[in-house]
C-alpha positions in Angstrom: 0.0 0.0 0.0 2.7 2.5 1.0 4.7 1.9 -2.2 1.5 2.6 -4.3 0.7 5.7 -2.2 4.2 7.1 -2.7 3.7 7.2 -6.4 1.3 10.1 -5.8 3.8 12.3 -4.1 4.6 14.4 -7.2 1.6 16.8 -7.0 2.1 17.9 -10.6 1.0 14.5 -11.8 -2.1 14.1 -9.6 -3.3 17.6 -8.6 -6.6 19.0 -7.3 -8.7 15.8 -7.5 -11.9 15.4 -5.4 -11.6 13.6 -2.0 -13.5 10.7 -3.5 -10.5 10.1 -5.8 -7.8 10.9 -3.2 -4.4 9.2 -3.4 -5.4 7.3 -0.3 -8.4 5.7 -2.0 -6.7 5.1 -5.3 -3.7 3.4 -3.6 -6.1 1.4 -1.4 -7.7 0.0 -4.6 -4.4 -1.0 -6.2 -3.7 2.1 -8.3 -0.3 3.8 -8.8 0.2 7.2 -10.4 2.5 6.7 -13.4 2.2 10.1 -15.1 0.0 13.2 -15.3 -3.6 12.1 -14.4 -2.7 8.5 -15.3 -3.4 5.6 -12.9 -2.2 2.1 -13.5 -3.1 -1.1 -11.6 -0.1 -2.4 -9.7 -1.1 -6.1 -10.0 1.1 -7.7 -12.6 -1.7 -9.7 -14.3 -4.1 -6.7 -14.6 -2.3 -3.8 -16.2 -5.5 -1.7 -16.3 -5.0 2.1 -16.8 -7.3 5.0 -16.1 -7.0 8.7 -17.0 -8.6 10.9 -14.4 -8.9 14.4 -15.8 -11.4 17.2 -15.3 -12.0 20.1 -17.8 -11.7 23.3 -15.9 -15.0 24.6 -17.3 -17.2 21.8 -15.9 -20.0 22.9 -13.6 -20.0 21.6 -10.1 -22.8 19.2 -11.0 -20.9 17.9 -14.0 -17.8 17.6 -12.0 -19.6 15.6 -9.3 -21.1 13.3 -11.9 -17.7 12.7 -13.5 -16.2 12.1 -10.1 -18.8 9.4 -9.4 -18.0 7.8 -12.7 -14.3 7.8 -12.0 -14.9 6.4 -8.5 -16.8 3.5 -10.0 -14.0 3.0 -12.6 -11.5 2.6 -9.7 -13.2 -0.8 -9.2 -14.6 -1.7 -12.6 -11.5 -0.9 -14.7 -9.5 -3.8 -13.1 -9.5 -7.0 -15.0 -12.2 -9.6 -13.9 -9.6 -11.7 -12.1 -7.7 -8.8 -10.4 -7.9 -9.1 -6.6 -8.2 -5.4 -6.3 -11.4 -5.4 -8.3 -13.3 -7.5 -5.8 -12.0 -5.6 -2.8 -12.8 -2.2 -4.5 -16.3 -3.2 -5.5 -17.1 -4.5 -2.0 -15.8 -1.3 -0.4 -17.7 0.9 -2.8 -21.0 -1.0 -2.2 -20.5 -0.6 1.5 -19.6 3.1 1.1 -22.5 3.8 -1.2 -25.0 2.1 1.1 -23.8 3.9 4.2 -23.7 7.3 2.3 -27.3 6.9 1.1 -28.6 5.8 4.5 -26.9 8.7 6.3 -28.4 11.2 3.8 -31.9 9.9 4.4 
């Protein structure tokens, strides 16, 4: 986990992302930051890659919707057999259900 988290230390490569896409969460789900806005799965048999980028002119609603999409992608972009996928999907299900019940 720490090795993955350390890949986010260059703030130029992963800057001003919403808390739902924080380096802590990305690293927890198996992602490393390999270059500007690029995340790559650290599992040797997965090799999934995601680009997390926000256009500066997005409205707050559009930015929130895109953030939610990216958050889902943190789980679903892993290959079917990647161990990080199962863990991330489980965590997101629990997070989403606790968020919706606390907002009710």
